[in-house]
Biopython code that builds the backbone (N, CA, C, O; Angstrom):
import numpy as np
from Bio.PDB.StructureBuilder import StructureBuilder

atoms = [
    (1, "UNK", "N", (11.069, -0.275, 15.108)),
    (1, "UNK", "CA", (10.463, 0.945, 15.048)),
    (1, "UNK", "C", (9.795, 0.876, 13.896)),
    (1, "UNK", "O", (8.653, 1.336, 13.896)),
    (2, "UNK", "N", (10.175, 0.468, 13.024)),
    (2, "UNK", "CA", (9.544, 0.609, 11.537)),
    (2, "UNK", "C", (8.463, -0.329, 11.746)),
    (2, "UNK", "O", (7.387, 0.259, 11.630)),
    (3, "UNK", "N", (8.334, -1.502, 11.998)),
    (3, "UNK", "CA", (7.297, -2.669, 12.232)),
    (3, "UNK", "C", (6.044, -1.798, 13.376)),
    (3, "UNK", "O", (4.821, -1.915, 13.445)),
    (4, "UNK", "N", (6.849, -1.089, 14.017)),
    (4, "UNK", "CA", (5.841, -0.398, 14.976)),
    (4, "UNK", "C", (4.900, 0.681, 14.759)),
    (4, "UNK", "O", (3.758, 0.795, 15.205)),
    (5, "UNK", "N", (5.616, 1.522, 13.938)),
    (5, "UNK", "CA", (5.020, 2.642, 13.274)),
    (5, "UNK", "C", (4.148, 2.533, 12.057)),
    (5, "UNK", "O", (3.300, 3.377, 11.767)),
    (6, "UNK", "N", (4.404, 1.432, 11.348)),
    (6, "UNK", "CA", (4.084, 1.025, 10.020)),
    (6, "UNK", "C", (2.382, 0.976, 10.259)),
    (6, "UNK", "O", (1.600, 1.567, 9.514)),
    (7, "UNK", "N", (1.935, 0.105, 11.517)),
    (7, "UNK", "CA", (0.649, -0.194, 11.648)),
    (7, "UNK", "C", (-0.436, 1.078, 11.846)),
    (7, "UNK", "O", (-1.652, 0.884, 11.827)),
    (8, "UNK", "N", (0.166, 2.395, 12.036)),
    (8, "UNK", "CA", (-0.728, 3.574, 12.291)),
    (8, "UNK", "C", (-1.598, 3.770, 11.200)),
    (8, "UNK", "O", (-2.728, 4.234, 11.353)),
    (9, "UNK", "N", (-1.063, 3.390, 9.934)),
    (9, "UNK", "CA", (-2.222, 3.672, 8.755)),
    (9, "UNK", "C", (-3.153, 2.401, 8.267)),
    (9, "UNK", "O", (-3.862, 2.445, 7.261)),
    (10, "UNK", "N", (-3.056, 1.469, 8.985)),
    (10, "UNK", "CA", (-4.045, 0.032, 9.098)),
    (10, "UNK", "C", (-5.258, 0.389, 8.797)),
    (10, "UNK", "O", (-5.720, 0.062, 7.704)),
    (11, "UNK", "N", (-5.981, 1.104, 9.678)),
    (11, "UNK", "CA", (-7.061, 1.131, 9.479)),
    (11, "UNK", "C", (-7.568, 2.317, 8.529)),
    (11, "UNK", "O", (-8.783, 2.476, 8.411)),
    (12, "UNK", "N", (-6.823, 3.017, 7.961)),
    (12, "UNK", "CA", (-7.127, 3.893, 6.977)),
    (12, "UNK", "C", (-7.465, 3.228, 5.587)),
    (12, "UNK", "O", (-8.364, 3.477, 4.783)),
    (13, "UNK", "N", (-6.354, 2.213, 5.570)),
    (13, "UNK", "CA", (-6.286, 1.521, 4.102)),
    (13, "UNK", "C", (-7.382, 0.437, 4.360)),
    (13, "UNK", "O", (-8.169, 0.150, 3.458)),
    (14, "UNK", "N", (-7.435, -0.119, 5.486)),
    (14, "UNK", "CA", (-8.508, -1.325, 5.279)),
    (14, "UNK", "C", (-9.905, -0.794, 5.300)),
    (14, "UNK", "O", (-10.832, -1.528, 4.959)),
    (15, "UNK", "N", (-10.154, 0.698, 5.761)),
    (15, "UNK", "CA", (-11.637, 1.472, 5.269)),
    (15, "UNK", "C", (-11.392, 1.781, 3.907)),
    (15, "UNK", "O", (-12.305, 1.972, 3.104)),
    (16, "UNK", "N", (-10.179, 1.838, 3.621)),
    (16, "UNK", "CA", (-10.650, 2.548, 1.861)),
    (16, "UNK", "C", (-10.799, 1.207, 0.867)),
    (16, "UNK", "O", (-11.484, 1.030, -0.140)),
    (17, "UNK", "N", (-9.982, 0.451, 1.492)),
    (17, "UNK", "CA", (-10.435, -1.194, 0.666)),
    (17, "UNK", "C", (-11.921, -1.620, 0.959)),
    (17, "UNK", "O", (-12.675, -1.978, 0.055)),
    (18, "UNK", "N", (-12.270, -1.561, 2.210)),
    (18, "UNK", "CA", (-13.902, -1.987, 2.335)),
    (18, "UNK", "C", (-14.726, -1.145, 1.651)),
    (18, "UNK", "O", (-15.826, -1.636, 1.400)),
    (19, "UNK", "N", (-14.502, 0.206, 1.190)),
    (19, "UNK", "CA", (-15.306, 1.090, 0.311)),
    (19, "UNK", "C", (-15.310, 0.926, -1.107)),
    (19, "UNK", "O", (-16.247, 1.277, -1.823)),
    (20, "UNK", "N", (-14.219, 0.370, -1.521)),
    (20, "UNK", "CA", (-13.939, 0.314, -2.425)),
    (20, "UNK", "C", (-14.276, -1.400, -3.364)),
    (20, "UNK", "O", (-14.622, -1.541, -4.537)),
    (21, "UNK", "N", (-14.092, -2.151, -2.629)),
    (21, "UNK", "CA", (-14.043, -3.543, -3.045)),
    (21, "UNK", "C", (-15.413, -4.249, -3.279)),
    (21, "UNK", "O", (-16.403, -3.842, -2.671)),
    (22, "UNK", "N", (-15.501, -5.387, -4.218)),
    (22, "UNK", "CA", (-16.716, -5.860, -4.064)),
    (22, "UNK", "C", (-17.301, -6.436, -2.963)),
    (22, "UNK", "O", (-16.466, -7.265, -2.600)),
    (23, "UNK", "N", (-18.349, -6.498, -2.128)),
    (23, "UNK", "CA", (-18.805, -7.097, -1.147)),
    (23, "UNK", "C", (-18.312, -8.613, -1.163)),
    (23, "UNK", "O", (-17.654, -9.112, -0.251)),
    (24, "UNK", "N", (-18.761, -9.357, -2.450)),
    (24, "UNK", "CA", (-18.325, -10.740, -2.187)),
    (24, "UNK", "C", (-16.558, -10.646, -2.508)),
    (24, "UNK", "O", (-16.263, -11.770, -2.915)),
    (25, "UNK", "N", (-15.713, -10.060, -2.495)),
    (25, "UNK", "CA", (-14.389, -10.004, -2.467)),
    (25, "UNK", "C", (-13.809, -9.304, -1.364)),
    (25, "UNK", "O", (-12.592, -9.211, -1.208)),
    (26, "UNK", "N", (-14.379, -8.973, -0.851)),
    (26, "UNK", "CA", (-13.923, -8.118, 0.585)),
    (26, "UNK", "C", (-12.696, -8.887, 1.205)),
    (26, "UNK", "O", (-11.559, -8.421, 1.268)),
    (27, "UNK", "N", (-13.058, -10.047, 1.625)),
    (27, "UNK", "CA", (-12.110, -10.789, 2.552)),
    (27, "UNK", "C", (-11.169, -11.183, 1.862)),
    (27, "UNK", "O", (-10.144, -11.278, 2.536)),
    (28, "UNK", "N", (-10.972, -11.619, 0.218)),
    (28, "UNK", "CA", (-9.749, -11.681, -0.566)),
    (28, "UNK", "C", (-8.789, -10.408, -0.591)),
    (28, "UNK", "O", (-7.562, -10.504, -0.603)),
    (29, "UNK", "N", (-9.459, -9.263, -0.596)),
    (29, "UNK", "CA", (-8.873, -7.831, -0.711)),
    (29, "UNK", "C", (-8.328, -7.753, 0.375)),
    (29, "UNK", "O", (-7.139, -7.436, 0.334)),
    (30, "UNK", "N", (-8.959, -8.004, 1.768)),
    (30, "UNK", "CA", (-8.428, -7.474, 2.982)),
    (30, "UNK", "C", (-7.070, -8.330, 3.168)),
    (30, "UNK", "O", (-6.029, -7.812, 3.574)),
    (31, "UNK", "N", (-7.204, -9.821, 2.796)),
    (31, "UNK", "CA", (-6.447, -11.051, 2.695)),
    (31, "UNK", "C", (-5.010, -10.428, 2.412)),
    (31, "UNK", "O", (-3.982, -10.355, 3.085)),
    (32, "UNK", "N", (-5.403, -9.970, 1.018)),
    (32, "UNK", "CA", (-3.851, -9.497, 0.191)),
    (32, "UNK", "C", (-3.491, -8.374, 0.732)),
    (32, "UNK", "O", (-2.277, -8.200, 0.841)),
    (33, "UNK", "N", (-4.321, -7.407, 1.173)),
    (33, "UNK", "CA", (-3.592, -6.305, 1.728)),
    (33, "UNK", "C", (-3.102, -6.662, 2.879)),
    (33, "UNK", "O", (-2.381, -5.807, 3.392)),
    (34, "UNK", "N", (-3.273, -7.835, 3.589)),
    (34, "UNK", "CA", (-2.471, -8.013, 4.914)),
    (34, "UNK", "C", (-1.060, -8.729, 4.586)),
    (34, "UNK", "O", (-0.032, -8.490, 5.221)),
    (35, "UNK", "N", (-1.159, -9.736, 3.393)),
    (35, "UNK", "CA", (-0.054, -10.076, 3.039)),
    (35, "UNK", "C", (0.967, -8.919, 2.689)),
    (35, "UNK", "O", (2.056, -8.751, 3.238)),
    (36, "UNK", "N", (0.495, -8.255, 1.814)),
    (36, "UNK", "CA", (1.441, -6.851, 1.269)),
    (36, "UNK", "C", (2.122, -6.277, 2.285)),
    (36, "UNK", "O", (3.330, -6.037, 2.277)),
    (37, "UNK", "N", (1.239, -6.019, 3.302)),
    (37, "UNK", "CA", (1.698, -5.236, 4.309)),
    (37, "UNK", "C", (2.710, -5.984, 5.374)),
    (37, "UNK", "O", (3.549, -5.309, 5.971)),
    (38, "UNK", "N", (2.612, -7.227, 5.562)),
    (38, "UNK", "CA", (3.524, -7.939, 6.534)),
    (38, "UNK", "C", (4.958, -7.998, 5.491)),
    (38, "UNK", "O", (6.107, -8.015, 5.932)),
    (39, "UNK", "N", (4.637, -8.020, 4.226)),
    (39, "UNK", "CA", (5.681, -8.586, 3.564)),
    (39, "UNK", "C", (6.560, -7.393, 3.278)),
    (39, "UNK", "O", (7.728, -7.443, 2.891)),
    (40, "UNK", "N", (5.783, -6.227, 3.541)),
    (40, "UNK", "CA", (6.723, -4.659, 3.384)),
    (40, "UNK", "C", (7.468, -4.648, 4.532)),
    (40, "UNK", "O", (8.648, -4.295, 4.540)),
    (41, "UNK", "N", (6.640, -5.145, 5.870)),
    (41, "UNK", "CA", (7.417, -5.249, 6.977)),
    (41, "UNK", "C", (8.604, -5.761, 7.115)),
    (41, "UNK", "O", (9.486, -5.295, 7.836)),
    (42, "UNK", "N", (8.696, -6.921, 6.311)),
    (42, "UNK", "CA", (9.742, -7.664, 6.282)),
    (42, "UNK", "C", (10.748, -7.504, 5.680)),
    (42, "UNK", "O", (11.859, -7.831, 6.095)),
    (43, "UNK", "N", (10.430, -6.803, 4.255)),
    (43, "UNK", "CA", (11.505, -7.031, 3.383)),
    (43, "UNK", "C", (11.922, -5.125, 3.267)),
    (43, "UNK", "O", (12.983, -4.732, 2.781)),
    (44, "UNK", "N", (10.951, -4.275, 3.765)),
    (44, "UNK", "CA", (11.396, -2.778, 3.516)),
    (44, "UNK", "C", (12.848, -2.730, 4.482)),
    (44, "UNK", "O", (13.886, -2.504, 3.861)),
    (45, "UNK", "N", (12.913, -2.876, 5.543)),
    (45, "UNK", "CA", (14.474, -2.643, 6.236)),
    (45, "UNK", "C", (15.454, -3.334, 5.199)),
    (45, "UNK", "O", (16.340, -2.683, 4.645)),
    (46, "UNK", "N", (15.263, -4.609, 4.976)),
    (46, "UNK", "CA", (16.371, -4.984, 4.057)),
    (46, "UNK", "C", (16.675, -4.625, 2.673)),
    (46, "UNK", "O", (17.814, -4.859, 2.269)),
    (47, "UNK", "N", (15.667, -3.993, 1.748)),
    (47, "UNK", "CA", (15.796, -3.041, 0.658)),
    (47, "UNK", "C", (16.339, -1.786, 0.994)),
    (47, "UNK", "O", (17.284, -1.417, 0.297)),
    (48, "UNK", "N", (15.978, -1.078, 1.862)),
    (48, "UNK", "CA", (16.729, 0.181, 2.320)),
    (48, "UNK", "C", (17.947, 0.103, 2.913)),
    (48, "UNK", "O", (18.580, 1.151, 3.043)),
    (49, "UNK", "N", (18.473, -1.065, 3.354)),
    (49, "UNK", "CA", (19.912, -1.380, 3.728)),
    (49, "UNK", "C", (20.821, -1.988, 2.483)),
    (49, "UNK", "O", (22.047, -2.095, 2.481)),
    (50, "UNK", "N", (19.973, -2.330, 1.506)),
    (50, "UNK", "CA", (20.743, -2.488, 0.067)),
    (50, "UNK", "C", (20.893, -1.475, -0.562)),
    (50, "UNK", "O", (21.866, -1.420, -1.314)),
    (51, "UNK", "N", (19.961, -0.309, -0.464)),
    (51, "UNK", "CA", (19.993, 1.202, -1.111)),
    (51, "UNK", "C", (21.000, 2.003, -0.471)),
    (51, "UNK", "O", (21.743, 2.737, -1.123)),
    (52, "UNK", "N", (21.064, 1.873, 0.968)),
    (52, "UNK", "CA", (22.021, 2.608, 1.567)),
    (52, "UNK", "C", (23.508, 2.255, 1.380)),
    (52, "UNK", "O", (24.469, 3.024, 1.371)),
    (53, "UNK", "N", (23.480, 0.907, 1.231)),
    (53, "UNK", "CA", (24.860, 0.320, 1.288)),
    (53, "UNK", "C", (25.443, 0.498, -0.379)),
    (53, "UNK", "O", (26.657, 0.577, -0.569)),
    (54, "UNK", "N", (24.647, 0.542, -1.326)),
    (54, "UNK", "CA", (24.950, 0.480, -2.601)),
    (54, "UNK", "C", (25.090, 2.337, -2.954)),
    (54, "UNK", "O", (26.040, 2.829, -3.562)),
    (55, "UNK", "N", (24.136, 2.972, -2.509)),
    (55, "UNK", "CA", (23.947, 3.915, -3.183)),
    (55, "UNK", "C", (23.756, 5.366, -1.952)),
    (55, "UNK", "O", (24.848, 5.425, -1.386)),
    (56, "UNK", "N", (23.179, 6.055, -1.597)),
    (56, "UNK", "CA", (23.362, 6.943, -0.720)),
    (56, "UNK", "C", (21.851, 6.956, 0.225)),
    (56, "UNK", "O", (20.890, 6.262, -0.107)),
    (57, "UNK", "N", (21.842, 7.791, 1.336)),
    (57, "UNK", "CA", (21.148, 8.067, 2.003)),
    (57, "UNK", "C", (19.739, 8.847, 1.312)),
    (57, "UNK", "O", (18.603, 8.642, 1.739)),
    (58, "UNK", "N", (20.037, 9.701, 0.258)),
    (58, "UNK", "CA", (18.995, 10.399, -0.470)),
    (58, "UNK", "C", (18.087, 9.333, -1.123)),
    (58, "UNK", "O", (16.861, 9.257, -1.056)),
    (59, "UNK", "N", (19.185, 8.314, -1.938)),
    (59, "UNK", "CA", (18.547, 7.115, -2.811)),
    (59, "UNK", "C", (17.486, 6.401, -2.226)),
    (59, "UNK", "O", (16.376, 6.212, -2.723)),
    (60, "UNK", "N", (17.989, 5.941, -0.918)),
    (60, "UNK", "CA", (17.259, 5.087, 0.039)),
    (60, "UNK", "C", (15.986, 5.968, 0.633)),
    (60, "UNK", "O", (14.862, 5.556, 0.349)),
    (61, "UNK", "N", (16.072, 6.798, 1.196)),
    (61, "UNK", "CA", (14.478, 7.604, 1.354)),
    (61, "UNK", "C", (13.852, 7.728, 0.027)),
    (61, "UNK", "O", (12.701, 7.311, -0.100)),
    (62, "UNK", "N", (14.453, 8.239, -0.959)),
    (62, "UNK", "CA", (13.914, 8.386, -2.324)),
    (62, "UNK", "C", (13.040, 7.230, -2.740)),
    (62, "UNK", "O", (11.943, 7.400, -3.271)),
    (63, "UNK", "N", (13.590, 5.990, -2.468)),
    (63, "UNK", "CA", (13.132, 4.543, -2.966)),
    (63, "UNK", "C", (11.638, 4.463, -1.933)),
    (63, "UNK", "O", (10.510, 4.250, -2.377)),
    (64, "UNK", "N", (11.941, 4.664, -0.675)),
    (64, "UNK", "CA", (10.614, 4.637, 0.464)),
    (64, "UNK", "C", (9.490, 5.853, 0.056)),
    (64, "UNK", "O", (8.281, 5.623, 0.021)),
    (65, "UNK", "N", (10.029, 7.054, -0.216)),
    (65, "UNK", "CA", (8.877, 7.796, -0.882)),
    (65, "UNK", "C", (8.110, 7.040, -2.340)),
    (65, "UNK", "O", (6.887, 6.907, -2.395)),
    (66, "UNK", "N", (8.757, 6.724, -3.129)),
    (66, "UNK", "CA", (8.102, 6.437, -4.417)),
    (66, "UNK", "C", (7.233, 5.082, -4.058)),
    (66, "UNK", "O", (6.154, 4.947, -4.633)),
    (67, "UNK", "N", (7.660, 4.100, -3.147)),
    (67, "UNK", "CA", (6.973, 3.045, -2.991)),
    (67, "UNK", "C", (5.566, 3.376, -2.033)),
    (67, "UNK", "O", (4.500, 2.774, -2.167)),
    (68, "UNK", "N", (5.782, 4.284, -1.214)),
    (68, "UNK", "CA", (4.628, 4.681, -0.439)),
    (68, "UNK", "C", (3.622, 5.759, -1.075)),
    (68, "UNK", "O", (2.530, 5.960, -0.544)),
    (69, "UNK", "N", (4.001, 6.403, -2.158)),
    (69, "UNK", "CA", (2.865, 7.155, -2.940)),
    (69, "UNK", "C", (2.136, 6.217, -3.890)),
    (69, "UNK", "O", (1.069, 6.564, -4.396)),
    (70, "UNK", "N", (2.732, 4.950, -4.160)),
    (70, "UNK", "CA", (1.746, 4.068, -5.096)),
    (70, "UNK", "C", (0.621, 3.701, -4.319)),
    (70, "UNK", "O", (-0.372, 3.426, -4.992)),
    (71, "UNK", "N", (0.499, 3.620, -3.099)),
    (71, "UNK", "CA", (-0.961, 2.819, -2.586)),
    (71, "UNK", "C", (-1.711, 4.068, -2.857)),
    (71, "UNK", "O", (-2.429, 3.929, -3.847)),
    (72, "UNK", "N", (-1.803, 5.456, -2.214)),
    (72, "UNK", "CA", (-2.923, 5.975, -2.770)),
    (72, "UNK", "C", (-3.179, 6.410, -4.201)),
    (72, "UNK", "O", (-4.228, 6.944, -4.562)),
    (73, "UNK", "N", (-2.025, 6.112, -5.083)),
    (73, "UNK", "CA", (-2.453, 6.118, -6.419)),
    (73, "UNK", "C", (-3.256, 4.840, -6.976)),
    (73, "UNK", "O", (-4.030, 4.909, -7.931)),
    (74, "UNK", "N", (-3.006, 3.797, -6.340)),
    (74, "UNK", "CA", (-3.580, 2.436, -6.735)),
    (74, "UNK", "C", (-4.981, 2.545, -5.857)),
    (74, "UNK", "O", (-5.854, 1.868, -6.400)),
    (75, "UNK", "N", (-5.281, 2.973, -5.076)),
    (75, "UNK", "CA", (-6.723, 3.084, -4.476)),
    (75, "UNK", "C", (-7.489, 4.103, -5.538)),
    (75, "UNK", "O", (-8.479, 3.769, -6.190)),
    (76, "UNK", "N", (-6.903, 5.306, -5.591)),
    (76, "UNK", "CA", (-7.291, 6.376, -6.353)),
    (76, "UNK", "C", (-8.210, 5.717, -7.964)),
    (76, "UNK", "O", (-9.353, 5.874, -8.393)),
    (77, "UNK", "N", (-7.002, 4.963, -8.453)),
    (77, "UNK", "CA", (-7.238, 4.015, -9.716)),
    (77, "UNK", "C", (-8.517, 3.340, -9.720)),
    (77, "UNK", "O", (-9.486, 3.415, -10.475)),
    (78, "UNK", "N", (-8.270, 2.660, -8.681)),
    (78, "UNK", "CA", (-9.773, 1.601, -8.220)),
    (78, "UNK", "C", (-10.645, 2.489, -8.087)),
    (78, "UNK", "O", (-11.432, 2.353, -9.025)),
    (79, "UNK", "N", (-11.001, 3.479, -7.323)),
    (79, "UNK", "CA", (-12.177, 3.808, -6.941)),
    (79, "UNK", "C", (-12.629, 4.515, -8.194)),
    (79, "UNK", "O", (-13.840, 4.529, -8.414)),
    (80, "UNK", "N", (-11.738, 5.157, -9.122)),
    (80, "UNK", "CA", (-12.393, 5.977, -10.396)),
    (80, "UNK", "C", (-12.792, 5.014, -11.525)),
    (80, "UNK", "O", (-13.665, 5.306, -12.342)),
    (81, "UNK", "N", (-11.976, 3.615, -11.540)),
    (81, "UNK", "CA", (-12.848, 2.819, -12.294)),
    (81, "UNK", "C", (-13.893, 2.459, -11.772)),
    (81, "UNK", "O", (-14.862, 2.147, -12.464)),
    (82, "UNK", "N", (-13.913, 2.429, -10.501)),
    (82, "UNK", "CA", (-15.538, 1.795, -9.921)),
    (82, "UNK", "C", (-16.405, 2.737, -10.284)),
    (82, "UNK", "O", (-17.547, 2.446, -10.640)),
    (83, "UNK", "N", (-15.899, 4.130, -10.226)),
    (83, "UNK", "CA", (-17.248, 5.091, -10.553)),
    (83, "UNK", "C", (-17.449, 4.995, -11.656)),
    (83, "UNK", "O", (-18.609, 5.099, -12.054)),
    (84, "UNK", "N", (-16.352, 4.753, -12.583)),
    (84, "UNK", "CA", (-17.001, 4.980, -14.196)),
    (84, "UNK", "C", (-17.773, 3.609, -14.246)),
    (84, "UNK", "O", (-18.875, 3.798, -14.760)),
    (85, "UNK", "N", (-17.645, 2.750, -14.013)),
    (85, "UNK", "CA", (-18.310, 1.689, -14.061)),
    (85, "UNK", "C", (-19.942, 1.455, -13.670)),
    (85, "UNK", "O", (-20.789, 0.719, -14.176)),
    (86, "UNK", "N", (-19.997, 2.341, -12.626)),
    (86, "UNK", "CA", (-21.411, 2.617, -12.035)),
    (86, "UNK", "C", (-22.454, 3.415, -12.698)),
    (86, "UNK", "O", (-23.642, 3.293, -12.398)),
    (87, "UNK", "N", (-21.974, 4.329, -13.705)),
    (87, "UNK", "CA", (-22.500, 5.341, -14.575)),
    (87, "UNK", "C", (-23.612, 4.640, -14.923)),
    (87, "UNK", "O", (-23.616, 3.410, -14.975)),
    (88, "UNK", "N", (-24.671, 5.405, -15.194)),
    (88, "UNK", "CA", (-25.793, 4.639, -15.698)),
    (88, "UNK", "C", (-26.299, 5.475, -17.100)),
    (88, "UNK", "O", (-26.494, 6.657, -16.816)),
    (89, "UNK", "N", (-26.451, 5.302, -17.924)),
    (89, "UNK", "CA", (-26.676, 6.060, -19.331)),
    (89, "UNK", "C", (-28.152, 6.059, -19.667)),
    (89, "UNK", "O", (-28.549, 6.588, -20.705)),
]
sb = StructureBuilder()
sb.init_structure("model")
sb.init_model(0)
sb.init_chain("A")
sb.init_seg("    ")
for serial, (resi, resn, name, xyz) in enumerate(atoms, 1):
    if name == "N":
        sb.init_residue(resn, " ", resi, " ")
    sb.init_atom(name, np.array(xyz, "f"), 0.0, 1.0, " ", f" {name:<3s}", serial, name[0])
structure = sb.get_structure()
C-alpha cells in the first residue's frame, strides 16, 4: 500500500526539481531524486517497523512526519538560494 500511494507526489516533485535545477544538471537531479524515492520505498517500512518495535506508534508516525517535511524545506532552500544568486546589482 505504501509503495502504491507514495507515487502520488512524484509529478509534483519532478516539476519542482525541473523548475529549480540548472538545465545542464537536470538529468542528474532527476536521477538522484529517483534513487532517493526508491530507497525510501524500500527502507521506510523497515524503519517504521523498527521504531514501532522499540518505541510506540506515536514515535513511528512522528518519524515519518519529520522526514516528510524535509523535502519541501530542502526545495525551498534551493529555490531561495537560486533566487539570491540571480539578483543583478
